[in-house]
MIKE-273790 format. One record per residue (C-alpha): residue in one letter; residue number from 1; z, x, y. Coordinates in steps of 0.25 Angstrom, whole numbers. Layout:
N
A / NUM / Z / X / Y
...
END
This chain:
539
M / 1 / -109 / -84 / -127
S / 2 / -123 / -86 / -122
K / 3 / -127 / -71 / -122
P / 4 / -127 / -61 / -134
V / 5 / -114 / -55 / -136
H / 6 / -112 / -40 / -138
L / 7 / -98 / -35 / -143
I / 8 / -93 / -22 / -140
G / 9 / -81 / -17 / -148
V / 10 / -74 / -4 / -154
L / 11 / -74 / -3 / -170
G / 12 / -60 / -5 / -175
S / 13 / -57 / 7 / -184
K / 14 / -46 / -1 / -191
L / 15 / -48 / -16 / -188
D / 16 / -63 / -15 / -191
A / 17 / -61 / -5 / -203
G / 18 / -64 / -9 / -218
R / 19 / -75 / -5 / -228
S / 20 / -71 / -13 / -241
Q / 21 / -75 / -28 / -243
D / 22 / -61 / -32 / -239
R / 23 / -64 / -29 / -225
W / 24 / -70 / -43 / -223
S / 25 / -56 / -49 / -226
R / 26 / -51 / -42 / -214
W / 27 / -53 / -45 / -199
R / 28 / -62 / -34 / -193
P / 29 / -63 / -36 / -178
S / 30 / -77 / -30 / -175
V / 31 / -83 / -38 / -187
A / 32 / -75 / -51 / -184
A / 33 / -80 / -51 / -169
C / 34 / -94 / -54 / -175
Q / 35 / -89 / -65 / -184
Y / 36 / -86 / -76 / -174
D / 37 / -94 / -89 / -174
D / 38 / -93 / -91 / -159
L / 39 / -95 / -76 / -155
L / 40 / -108 / -71 / -159
I / 41 / -109 / -56 / -157
S / 42 / -124 / -51 / -155
R / 43 / -121 / -36 / -154
F / 44 / -108 / -28 / -157
E / 45 / -107 / -14 / -150
L / 46 / -97 / -8 / -160
L / 47 / -90 / 5 / -155
H / 48 / -84 / 15 / -165
E / 49 / -79 / 29 / -166
P / 50 / -89 / 38 / -174
R / 51 / -79 / 40 / -185
N / 52 / -79 / 25 / -188
R / 53 / -94 / 24 / -189
D / 54 / -94 / 19 / -204
M / 55 / -84 / 8 / -200
A / 56 / -92 / 4 / -188
E / 57 / -105 / 3 / -197
L / 58 / -98 / -6 / -207
V / 59 / -92 / -15 / -196
A / 60 / -106 / -16 / -191
S / 61 / -111 / -20 / -205
D / 62 / -100 / -30 / -207
I / 63 / -103 / -37 / -193
N / 64 / -118 / -38 / -197
S / 65 / -114 / -45 / -210
V / 66 / -106 / -55 / -203
S / 67 / -114 / -56 / -190
P / 68 / -128 / -52 / -192
E / 69 / -132 / -56 / -178
T / 70 / -123 / -45 / -172
I / 71 / -129 / -32 / -170
V / 72 / -119 / -21 / -171
T / 73 / -121 / -8 / -164
L / 74 / -112 / 4 / -166
H / 75 / -107 / 14 / -155
S / 76 / -100 / 27 / -159
V / 77 / -90 / 30 / -148
A / 78 / -81 / 42 / -150
F / 79 / -66 / 40 / -148
Q / 80 / -58 / 52 / -153
D / 81 / -46 / 44 / -150
P / 82 / -47 / 29 / -148
W / 83 / -34 / 28 / -141
D / 84 / -38 / 38 / -130
F / 85 / -40 / 29 / -118
E / 86 / -49 / 39 / -110
E / 87 / -58 / 42 / -122
V / 88 / -59 / 28 / -127
F / 89 / -62 / 23 / -113
S / 90 / -72 / 34 / -110
G / 91 / -80 / 31 / -123
L / 92 / -80 / 16 / -121
H / 93 / -84 / 17 / -107
E / 94 / -96 / 26 / -110
F / 95 / -100 / 16 / -120
A / 96 / -99 / 5 / -110
R / 97 / -107 / 13 / -100
A / 98 / -118 / 16 / -110
Y / 99 / -120 / 2 / -116
P / 100 / -131 / -7 / -110
F / 101 / -124 / -20 / -107
D / 102 / -132 / -32 / -103
T / 103 / -123 / -43 / -98
D / 104 / -135 / -52 / -94
Q / 105 / -139 / -53 / -109
N / 106 / -127 / -51 / -117
E / 107 / -112 / -54 / -117
Y / 108 / -102 / -43 / -121
L / 109 / -89 / -43 / -128
I / 110 / -79 / -31 / -130
H / 111 / -71 / -32 / -143
I / 112 / -57 / -27 / -140
T / 113 / -51 / -30 / -153
T / 114 / -55 / -17 / -160
G / 115 / -52 / -2 / -157
S / 116 / -40 / 5 / -152
H / 117 / -32 / -1 / -141
V / 118 / -37 / 9 / -131
Q / 119 / -51 / 5 / -135
Q / 120 / -48 / -9 / -133
I / 121 / -42 / -6 / -119
C / 122 / -54 / 2 / -115
L / 123 / -64 / -9 / -119
F / 124 / -55 / -19 / -111
L / 125 / -56 / -10 / -99
L / 126 / -71 / -8 / -100
A / 127 / -73 / -23 / -101
E / 128 / -64 / -25 / -89
S / 129 / -72 / -14 / -81
R / 130 / -85 / -21 / -85
H / 131 / -90 / -8 / -92
L / 132 / -90 / -17 / -104
P / 133 / -96 / -30 / -98
G / 134 / -90 / -40 / -108
R / 135 / -78 / -48 / -112
L / 136 / -68 / -44 / -122
L / 137 / -68 / -49 / -136
Q / 138 / -54 / -50 / -143
T / 139 / -55 / -53 / -158
S / 140 / -43 / -56 / -167
P / 141 / -41 / -58 / -182
P / 142 / -38 / -71 / -190
P / 143 / -23 / -75 / -191
R / 144 / -22 / -69 / -205
E / 145 / -31 / -59 / -212
G / 146 / -42 / -65 / -220
M / 147 / -42 / -78 / -212
P / 148 / -53 / -83 / -203
G / 149 / -51 / -85 / -189
S / 150 / -52 / -72 / -181
A / 151 / -53 / -75 / -166
F / 152 / -59 / -69 / -154
R / 153 / -57 / -70 / -139
I / 154 / -66 / -66 / -128
I / 155 / -59 / -60 / -115
D / 156 / -66 / -60 / -102
L / 157 / -60 / -49 / -92
D / 158 / -64 / -57 / -80
L / 159 / -50 / -62 / -76
S / 160 / -56 / -71 / -66
R / 161 / -59 / -80 / -78
Y / 162 / -44 / -81 / -81
D / 163 / -37 / -90 / -71
A / 164 / -23 / -87 / -76
L / 165 / -25 / -72 / -75
A / 166 / -32 / -72 / -62
T / 167 / -21 / -80 / -56
R / 168 / -11 / -70 / -62
F / 169 / -18 / -58 / -56
A / 170 / -19 / -65 / -43
Q / 171 / -4 / -68 / -43
E / 172 / -1 / -54 / -46
Q / 173 / -10 / -49 / -35
Q / 174 / -3 / -58 / -25
E / 175 / 11 / -53 / -30
G / 176 / 6 / -39 / -27
L / 177 / 1 / -43 / -13
T / 178 / 14 / -50 / -10
F / 179 / 22 / -37 / -15
L / 180 / 14 / -28 / -7
K / 181 / 17 / -37 / 5
S / 182 / 32 / -36 / 2
G / 183 / 32 / -51 / -1
I / 184 / 27 / -55 / 13
E / 185 / 17 / -66 / 13
T / 186 / 8 / -60 / 24
R / 187 / -3 / -68 / 31
N / 188 / -12 / -58 / 37
A / 189 / -25 / -59 / 29
V / 190 / -29 / -44 / 32
F / 191 / -16 / -39 / 28
N / 192 / -16 / -47 / 15
R / 193 / -30 / -42 / 11
L / 194 / -25 / -28 / 13
I / 195 / -13 / -30 / 4
E / 196 / -22 / -36 / -7
Q / 197 / -31 / -23 / -6
I / 198 / -18 / -14 / -7
E / 199 / -13 / -22 / -19
K / 200 / -26 / -20 / -26
V / 201 / -27 / -5 / -23
A / 202 / -12 / -3 / -26
I / 203 / -13 / -9 / -40
A / 204 / -27 / -3 / -44
S / 205 / -26 / 11 / -37
R / 206 / -18 / 24 / -37
C / 207 / -26 / 30 / -26
P / 208 / -20 / 33 / -12
M / 209 / -18 / 22 / -2
L / 210 / -18 / 24 / 13
I / 211 / -11 / 13 / 21
T / 212 / -13 / 13 / 36
G / 213 / -8 / 5 / 47
P / 214 / 1 / 6 / 59
T / 215 / 16 / 10 / 58
G / 216 / 25 / -1 / 53
A / 217 / 13 / -9 / 46
G / 218 / 20 / -7 / 33
K / 219 / 13 / 4 / 26
T / 220 / 26 / 10 / 19
R / 221 / 30 / -4 / 14
L / 222 / 16 / -7 / 8
A / 223 / 16 / 7 / 1
R / 224 / 29 / 4 / -5
R / 225 / 25 / -10 / -10
I / 226 / 12 / -4 / -16
F / 227 / 21 / 6 / -23
E / 228 / 30 / -5 / -28
L / 229 / 18 / -14 / -32
K / 230 / 12 / -2 / -41
R / 231 / 26 / 0 / -47
R / 232 / 27 / -14 / -51
R / 233 / 14 / -12 / -58
E / 234 / 19 / 1 / -64
Q / 235 / 8 / 9 / -58
L / 236 / 18 / 18 / -52
S / 237 / 31 / 24 / -58
G / 238 / 35 / 33 / -47
S / 239 / 42 / 31 / -34
F / 240 / 37 / 27 / -20
V / 241 / 38 / 39 / -11
E / 242 / 35 / 38 / 4
I / 243 / 35 / 47 / 16
N / 244 / 31 / 46 / 31
C / 245 / 22 / 58 / 33
A / 246 / 26 / 59 / 47
T / 247 / 39 / 64 / 43
L / 248 / 34 / 76 / 36
R / 249 / 33 / 88 / 44
G / 250 / 31 / 103 / 42
D / 251 / 34 / 110 / 29
Q / 252 / 42 / 99 / 24
A / 253 / 30 / 90 / 23
M / 254 / 25 / 98 / 11
S / 255 / 38 / 98 / 4
T / 256 / 41 / 83 / 7
L / 257 / 28 / 79 / 1
F / 258 / 25 / 89 / -10
G / 259 / 39 / 95 / -13
H / 260 / 43 / 109 / -14
I / 261 / 50 / 119 / -23
K / 262 / 63 / 126 / -21
G / 263 / 62 / 138 / -12
A / 264 / 48 / 133 / -6
F / 265 / 54 / 135 / 8
T / 266 / 67 / 136 / 16
G / 267 / 76 / 125 / 12
A / 268 / 68 / 121 / -1
T / 269 / 81 / 123 / -10
V / 270 / 76 / 113 / -21
N / 271 / 63 / 108 / -26
R / 272 / 58 / 95 / -19
P / 273 / 48 / 86 / -26
G / 274 / 41 / 80 / -14
L / 275 / 36 / 66 / -11
L / 276 / 23 / 67 / -19
M / 277 / 31 / 71 / -32
S / 278 / 41 / 60 / -29
A / 279 / 30 / 50 / -29
D / 280 / 25 / 54 / -43
R / 281 / 20 / 42 / -50
G / 282 / 24 / 34 / -38
L / 283 / 18 / 31 / -24
L / 284 / 19 / 41 / -12
F / 285 / 18 / 34 / 2
L / 286 / 14 / 44 / 13
D / 287 / 16 / 36 / 26
E / 288 / 9 / 42 / 38
I / 289 / 1 / 52 / 30
G / 290 / -7 / 55 / 42
E / 291 / 5 / 64 / 47
L / 292 / 4 / 73 / 35
G / 293 / 0 / 88 / 38
L / 294 / -13 / 93 / 33
D / 295 / -7 / 102 / 23
E / 296 / 1 / 90 / 17
Q / 297 / -12 / 82 / 17
A / 298 / -19 / 93 / 9
M / 299 / -8 / 93 / -1
L / 300 / -7 / 78 / -2
L / 301 / -22 / 77 / -4
R / 302 / -21 / 86 / -17
A / 303 / -8 / 78 / -22
I / 304 / -16 / 65 / -21
E / 305 / -28 / 70 / -28
E / 306 / -22 / 78 / -39
K / 307 / -8 / 73 / -39
R / 308 / -3 / 88 / -38
F / 309 / 3 / 96 / -27
L / 310 / 11 / 109 / -24
P / 311 / 25 / 108 / -19
V / 312 / 29 / 117 / -8
G / 313 / 32 / 131 / -14
A / 314 / 28 / 127 / -28
D / 315 / 18 / 135 / -37
H / 316 / 14 / 123 / -46
E / 317 / 9 / 109 / -42
V / 318 / 16 / 97 / -46
Q / 319 / 10 / 83 / -49
S / 320 / 13 / 69 / -44
D / 321 / 5 / 57 / -47
F / 322 / 8 / 48 / -35
Q / 323 / 0 / 37 / -28
L / 324 / -1 / 39 / -13
I / 325 / -1 / 29 / -2
A / 326 / -2 / 35 / 12
G / 327 / 1 / 27 / 25
T / 328 / -3 / 30 / 40
N / 329 / -4 / 24 / 53
R / 330 / -14 / 35 / 58
N / 331 / -29 / 35 / 57
L / 332 / -31 / 46 / 47
Q / 333 / -46 / 47 / 49
E / 334 / -44 / 51 / 63
A / 335 / -33 / 61 / 58
V / 336 / -44 / 67 / 49
Q / 337 / -53 / 68 / 61
K / 338 / -42 / 75 / 69
G / 339 / -39 / 85 / 57
R / 340 / -25 / 79 / 55
F / 341 / -28 / 72 / 41
R / 342 / -36 / 78 / 30
E / 343 / -49 / 70 / 27
D / 344 / -48 / 72 / 12
L / 345 / -34 / 67 / 11
L / 346 / -38 / 54 / 19
A / 347 / -50 / 52 / 10
R / 348 / -40 / 53 / -2
I / 349 / -30 / 43 / 3
N / 350 / -40 / 34 / 10
L / 351 / -45 / 27 / -3
W / 352 / -37 / 15 / 0
T / 353 / -33 / 13 / 14
F / 354 / -26 / 0 / 19
E / 355 / -23 / -2 / 34
L / 356 / -10 / -11 / 36
P / 357 / -11 / -20 / 49
G / 358 / 0 / -19 / 59
L / 359 / 9 / -31 / 61
A / 360 / 2 / -35 / 74
A / 361 / -10 / -38 / 65
R / 362 / -3 / -46 / 55
R / 363 / 5 / -56 / 64
E / 364 / 3 / -67 / 54
D / 365 / 12 / -59 / 45
L / 366 / 24 / -58 / 55
E / 367 / 30 / -71 / 49
P / 368 / 31 / -66 / 34
N / 369 / 35 / -52 / 39
L / 370 / 46 / -58 / 47
D / 371 / 51 / -66 / 35
F / 372 / 50 / -53 / 27
E / 373 / 59 / -45 / 37
L / 374 / 69 / -56 / 38
Q / 375 / 70 / -56 / 23
K / 376 / 71 / -41 / 22
I / 377 / 83 / -41 / 32
T / 378 / 90 / -52 / 24
D / 379 / 88 / -44 / 11
E / 380 / 93 / -31 / 17
T / 381 / 105 / -37 / 24
G / 382 / 109 / -48 / 15
H / 383 / 109 / -57 / 27
R / 384 / 99 / -68 / 29
V / 385 / 91 / -67 / 42
S / 386 / 83 / -78 / 47
M / 387 / 76 / -83 / 60
S / 388 / 78 / -96 / 67
R / 389 / 65 / -104 / 67
E / 390 / 63 / -103 / 82
A / 391 / 66 / -88 / 81
R / 392 / 56 / -86 / 70
S / 393 / 45 / -94 / 78
A / 394 / 48 / -86 / 90
F / 395 / 47 / -72 / 83
L / 396 / 35 / -75 / 76
K / 397 / 28 / -81 / 88
W / 398 / 31 / -68 / 96
A / 399 / 28 / -59 / 84
Q / 400 / 15 / -64 / 82
S / 401 / 10 / -64 / 96
P / 402 / 3 / -53 / 103
D / 403 / 15 / -49 / 111
A / 404 / 21 / -43 / 97
K / 405 / 15 / -30 / 96
W / 406 / 22 / -25 / 82
T / 407 / 19 / -11 / 85
A / 408 / 27 / -6 / 74
N / 409 / 23 / -17 / 65
F / 410 / 32 / -21 / 54
R / 411 / 43 / -12 / 59
D / 412 / 43 / -19 / 72
L / 413 / 45 / -33 / 64
N / 414 / 55 / -27 / 55
A / 415 / 63 / -21 / 67
A / 416 / 62 / -35 / 74
V / 417 / 67 / -43 / 63
V / 418 / 79 / -33 / 60
R / 419 / 83 / -34 / 75
M / 420 / 83 / -49 / 75
A / 421 / 90 / -50 / 62
T / 422 / 101 / -40 / 67
L / 423 / 103 / -48 / 80
A / 424 / 102 / -62 / 74
T / 425 / 115 / -70 / 73
A / 426 / 119 / -74 / 59
G / 427 / 106 / -69 / 54
R / 428 / 97 / -79 / 61
I / 429 / 87 / -73 / 71
S / 430 / 86 / -82 / 84
E / 431 / 76 / -84 / 95
A / 432 / 84 / -75 / 104
D / 433 / 84 / -64 / 93
V / 434 / 69 / -66 / 92
K / 435 / 67 / -65 / 108
Q / 436 / 75 / -53 / 109
E / 437 / 67 / -46 / 98
C / 438 / 54 / -50 / 104
E / 439 / 58 / -44 / 117
R / 440 / 62 / -31 / 111
L / 441 / 49 / -30 / 103
K / 442 / 41 / -32 / 116
R / 443 / 49 / -21 / 123
L / 444 / 47 / -12 / 111
W / 445 / 31 / -14 / 111
Q / 446 / 30 / -12 / 126
P / 447 / 21 / 0 / 129
Q / 448 / 30 / 11 / 135
E / 449 / 24 / 10 / 149
T / 450 / 27 / -5 / 148
K / 451 / 41 / -2 / 144
D / 452 / 43 / 8 / 156
H / 453 / 37 / -3 / 165
S / 454 / 47 / -13 / 160
A / 455 / 58 / -4 / 161
S / 456 / 54 / -1 / 176
E / 457 / 53 / -16 / 179
D / 458 / 67 / -18 / 173
A / 459 / 73 / -8 / 182
L / 460 / 67 / -14 / 194
E / 461 / 71 / -28 / 190
Q / 462 / 86 / -24 / 189
V / 463 / 86 / -20 / 204
L / 464 / 75 / -28 / 211
S / 465 / 71 / -42 / 211
T / 466 / 58 / -46 / 205
E / 467 / 53 / -50 / 219
K / 468 / 56 / -36 / 224
I / 469 / 50 / -29 / 212
E / 470 / 37 / -37 / 214
Q / 471 / 36 / -32 / 229
L / 472 / 36 / -17 / 224
D / 473 / 23 / -9 / 222
L / 474 / 21 / -4 / 208
F / 475 / 24 / 10 / 213
D / 476 / 37 / 6 / 219
R / 477 / 41 / -2 / 207
V / 478 / 38 / 10 / 197
Q / 479 / 45 / 20 / 206
L / 480 / 57 / 11 / 209
A / 481 / 59 / 8 / 194
A / 482 / 59 / 23 / 191
V / 483 / 69 / 26 / 201
L / 484 / 78 / 15 / 196
T / 485 / 77 / 20 / 182
V / 486 / 82 / 34 / 186
C / 487 / 93 / 28 / 194
R / 488 / 98 / 20 / 182
E / 489 / 99 / 34 / 175
C / 490 / 107 / 40 / 186
R / 491 / 122 / 39 / 189
S / 492 / 120 / 41 / 204
M / 493 / 110 / 40 / 215
A / 494 / 111 / 55 / 217
E / 495 / 107 / 58 / 203
A / 496 / 96 / 48 / 203
G / 497 / 91 / 54 / 216
R / 498 / 91 / 68 / 210
R / 499 / 82 / 63 / 198
L / 500 / 73 / 55 / 206
F / 501 / 70 / 66 / 217
A / 502 / 71 / 78 / 207
I / 503 / 58 / 84 / 212
S / 504 / 58 / 81 / 226
R / 505 / 72 / 85 / 229
Q / 506 / 69 / 100 / 225
S / 507 / 61 / 101 / 238
R / 508 / 71 / 95 / 247
T / 509 / 83 / 102 / 254
S / 510 / 92 / 90 / 254
H / 511 / 94 / 82 / 241
N / 512 / 98 / 68 / 245
D / 513 / 92 / 61 / 233
S / 514 / 102 / 49 / 234
D / 515 / 97 / 46 / 248
R / 516 / 83 / 47 / 244
L / 517 / 85 / 37 / 232
K / 518 / 93 / 28 / 241
K / 519 / 82 / 27 / 251
Y / 520 / 72 / 25 / 240
L / 521 / 80 / 13 / 233
A / 522 / 82 / 7 / 247
R / 523 / 67 / 5 / 248
F / 524 / 69 / -6 / 238
G / 525 / 82 / -11 / 243
L / 526 / 90 / -4 / 232
G / 527 / 103 / 4 / 232
W / 528 / 109 / 13 / 221
D / 529 / 119 / 2 / 217
D / 530 / 107 / -8 / 215
I / 531 / 100 / 1 / 206
H / 532 / 110 / 10 / 199
F / 533 / 112 / 7 / 184
E / 534 / 122 / 15 / 175
P / 535 / 114 / 25 / 166
D / 536 / 112 / 21 / 152
A / 537 / 123 / 26 / 143
P / 538 / 118 / 37 / 133
S / 539 / 115 / 31 / 119
END
């Protein structure tokens, strides 16, 4: 080492002990650390408990005799219980904060061979956090007592120096990302970066998370995968509990969330734990949290902050240590401004916010998600479902085009695949199946006014030629289409006339509605037999 080496270590009350002359025949780690020919310690900061002051002074004297160039400085650190993690960490942390480190001039080593296991762990953590800006020194005794050959190893906590470890951590992270994506090899760069952030936060934090995005973007599925990832790492031991807050209404909302005691209200015949209690040591997913009432929001805020809440009708609070993930497709900041959502609750759940993009913004992910949906159907039914090459190409070409709106996102895709798989012959989806499904989705995504217009055009095309329709003014086309629609719903011309002239007939003395309708239709060269359709049978 090119710089002077300063060693920081804790006196070993057993390993370093000994006052008689035979102590030199035993391996004492603190003394031995200063006896290596290829490791010159210029300064040794030796921490000890006040009651071991005499032992520390003797060890310092022995170090001076074997390594005169080593300056030993004793530091008294009071540990009432060297196995108490909080006490030990606090004591060592205070030492680290007060010590005048100079990494430009000196190298620092932290001796983790002596002291209680708790003290060794705390030294490790302080070195990892760089409160102790040095590398770890691990010393070991010779093979047999009395024999030379004790060894030492210097451990650098910079994992980037260890290719094998770095590769392993990268592999574990990739496995976590794939797990959160349900094994789907997504291609959208924005979505993949988002999942990387979520994976890091899910593993490192127990703070609330807020997942936003349009309906059907996959918020519930992602929340469940986060729970399963944390369970695999043994960060949670409880259950996954979910509720759509839009389904909570009135007095039952409080009871559903926070529970109630027997007799709290009419119908409360038994105690009910509530969802927050059911999620103890687990994960609670509140979807559409923006639909909660203000009273429930206030109770939830306290439950998040203090892990305590009062069931309906109870006199004593209960505890539940749950982690919260909230979901919403609303703008909660706008809801705060309108007084519909508590600002303090939003501040509490807004620490980690992740916005899931809709399927229309991830068109390059349609192909892997199509494969996922097909495999899911195969797993659920036990029958393999596939697509012909032509069908697959046709579906993806249309699905990735601007004509595909995907307004309900993955719910639309799932429904489309289920329909095609159900109608497929022998479990193989054909081009005809794809064409039929694409037409259905087009109609589904049409605006309502467009749908009405399409229905009107259909009614006209059933009774008039295209040439005649094109010769009509828009006013006549709309009016005639409305008349034809009513006629289709009626069993006779008289019934249709009464409906069509219901207002004007009240001011007339004679009610010849059939004749009026007959004359109107004749203007377009139509008669009752030309336009009459049997009414749809009731479903």
